[in-house]
N, C-alpha and C positions, 0 to 999 in steps of 0.2 A: 284728410285723416286722422294720419298724424297729431297735427294741433290740438283739433278737434279731444283727444284723447289727454293730451298734456292740459289740457285746459280741465275737463273732469278731473281729473289726478290732481288740482294746484287747487282748485274752489271745493269742490266737492267731496273729493274724498276727507279733508279735515274738520267738515263740518261731520260727514259719519261718525268722524274718529270722536270728535266733544260729545258726540251723543250717550257713547258708548257710558254704562256706571262704575263712577269711581272704586268700586268694590263689586266685585263678581258677584250676582244674580246668589249662585252657587255657597257663597262666603256670607250671606246678609244672616245678621242676628239681631234679635233688639226690634224691628220694627214692626207695626201695624199697618195692613195689606188691608184690602179688600176691592173684595173683585164687584162687577154690576153686571146682571145679564138681564137678559126676556124673561127665558123661561128655565124649568129645573132640567134642568142637562146642560144648559148653554155653558157652564162651570169648566165640563169633563170632560172638555180638549188639554186643559190647560191643569188637570188633574196631575200631573207627576211632578209640577210647579211648585202647584200650592201644599202634595205632601211632605216634601223638601222642605220649603220655608214654614213650615206650621213646627216639622221636628226640629229644626235650627233653630228655636230658639223668638220665631216670630209670632207675631197675635194675626191670625189670618180670615175674612171673613166672609161672610158670599150672603152679596145680597141680588136678588132677584122681582121683579118688577109683575110679572103674570103668576097665575097658583096653578099653570098647566093643565087646567079643566077642558081644552077642548081639544085634544091632538088624538081620537081614537077614531077610528072605525066601526068599533063594536055600537050596533045602535040600542044596546040594551042600557048602558053605560050614561049616566047619570055627570052633571056638570059637579058636583057633588060628590058623590063619589071617584071622581077621576080626583077632585082636588087633593082627597085625600090619599090616594093611590102615592099622586105622584109627593106627595110632602113626606109619607115614610120614603120612596125609593129613593128622593133628595137626600134626607138624614141616613141613609143605607148606605148611599156612593160615601159621604161627607166622613160615617165614623170609621171606613177605610182608608182612610189620607191621615185621620187627627183632627181632624179636626171640629171641635163638640157643638153638639145643638144648640148650645146658647149662642153661636157664632151664626147661625142662620139666620136672614130676616127675610121675608116675602110679602109682598105690597097687597096680593091678591086685585089684582086685576083682571080680570080672562083673559084668554090667549086673543088675541087678533085686535085688542078693544084698547088698545093703551096708547096707541096714536088721534085717537080721539075723546080721551081725559081730558083732562085743564090742567094745559103743560103748564101753567104756576103752579099746580097745588102738586106733579108728579114732584117739580125741583124742588118747592117747599119742603114735601118729603125725604128726596133726597140730602138736601143741605142738611137736613135737621140729621140723620144717621154719621152726615157725613161730620159737624163740629159734636157730636156724638161718641163716637168710635176717632173723629182725632187721626185720619190714616197718613203716613207716609207718602205708600203709596197707592195707585190707582191702579187699577185692570182693567181694561174693559173692550169693545169689539170697537174693530179701526176704526174711529170716525170720517176719515179720508184723509188719504196722502197725497195733495197737492190739490185735491178737487174731494166737494163732497163724494162722497160712497154711498152707493142704492144699495140699501139690505130691505130684504125684504119685512114686513112689519112690526113691530113688538122689536126686533134687532134694531131697527132704523131711529126708534124710537128712545131704545135703552144704550146704543153708539152716540148720539147726540145729548141727549138728557144727560150720561154720565160728565161729561165733560163741562154742563150749560151750569151744573151743579155745581162742580171744582170752581168756576168761576167764580158762581155767585157766595160759596160757601166762606171768601174771605174777607168779604165786604160785613162790617156789623149793621149796616144801613139796612142791607136788602134779609128781608124779614124779621125786620129788630129783635121781634116780640122773644126769638128766641133766644134773646142774648137778654134782654131786659128784667126777662117774665121767668124764663127758667133757666135759664144760669150758664146757659149753652156758651164756647165761645170761638171767637170766629177760627177758621183753620186754610192754608194753604198749603196746595199740594203741592212738592216738588214733583215726586216722580211717579211715570207714565208708564205702564208695559201695555199696549194695541195687538190687540189679538184677530189676524187675518189679514194683514195687511203687506201691500204690495212691495212698504220700505223697510219689513225685517230687515231687522239689526243687532240681533243679538241670539242667538243658541244658548236652550238650557238644559245641558247635561242631568237627565231623570233615569240616568241606565239604575242608579239603587232604588227607586221608585215606579218599576216599569208592573210589577205585579201588582200594587198597590192602587195605581192607574186601572189593570184590567181588571180588577173586581170593581172596583168603584163605579167602572164603564156598563157594566155585564149588572148593575145593581137598579138600571134603568128598562124593566121586561115591559113595562104597559107601551113603549117607546120603541123599543129597540126589535121585541121579537114578535113575531108572527101571531100566537096565538097569543099576548098580551094585546096588539094591540086590534085585534079583528073579535076575539072572542073571550075575553077577560074569564077566569073562573072566578067561581063560588057567585053566591049571590047578597052579602053581607057589604057592609060598608067597612065593617072594620078584619074581613080577610083579605091578606095582599100575598099575591103569587112568590114564589120561588122556584128556581131552577128546576124544580122535581117536578114542577107542575106542566112544563113542556115535557112532548114524545119524544123518545129517546134521540130520535134521529135531529131531529130539529135542536136538542138542546145539545148536543156533540155539536152542529154546526154552530151554532150560536159563543160556544166556548172560544172553538176556532176562530171564528170571527177577529173576537178581541184577542185573541193571546198576538194573532198574526198580523194585524194593525195596528197595533199598539209597537209606536219606535221608544227611541230611549231617548230622545230630544225631543223640546219645545223651543217653539219660535216665537220672537216679538217684536214688535216698534218699540222700543225700549226711549221715552223721551222723561229730557231733563230743564226745568224752569214753569213759566208762568202758563196758566190752561188753557190762553188767551193762539197761540198760533202752532194748537196741536193738531191742527189739520194738514202745516203747511209741508210743504218735501224742500230739500235743497235749491229747487227751479226758483222756490217763491223765498230762498230765502230762510229756511227755518233748516233744523234738525230734528 
């Protein structure tokens, strides 16, 4: 057993140390950062880090694949109305963490259907935005640490597509019309931050941004509140509910829920280098 522990220390620990950011994430400035997710609210669990990065002089973008237009139990709701509600909630959440509305991109796929879309088209669209934005850092779902990770549909697509597109975006002969006809430039993304990983290796201190995150998470009322998800008030596509629409007891519990569950840190698996080995862990020789 002692020999095994020694081998772990000798061979794996250096790899983990090598994977650390050269500059602590709390000190990053001047970087362009892109988060890729599947649904409005997928980014919410990392809003403390995003708020900090934006305030520290980085340019933060959020790109989501779906319109969030299915996840409700309100039988009177339509996809069209729910799409407007989810966009409003997403932009409201982003306003609490300082990210401007123009930094929000949504591909508009229907919830649960991204996996059945033309994968080449999904990658082409992602590559276009990668080349347009030229991100230094990509934040995404964990695609798999030492093995492919199972995600529910849409999350699974977002996890794999985010990295597949990063691999494609650096080669000018992949979707060459973007380079030749539209003047975009290939981009090599050098840094990755995956959330929901078994290989989590960095912890970001968000203690100064807890209140921003609490307010942003509470913005998704149609998803996270009982009333919003089962009996959304109003009958106009232009009406968006607020906390005042919740019964007093539910409102108090809703606020307490987010205040008590929002911690002072957020964790990621940080990875530096080409995207080819993004899913490998120490046992496979990756970092």
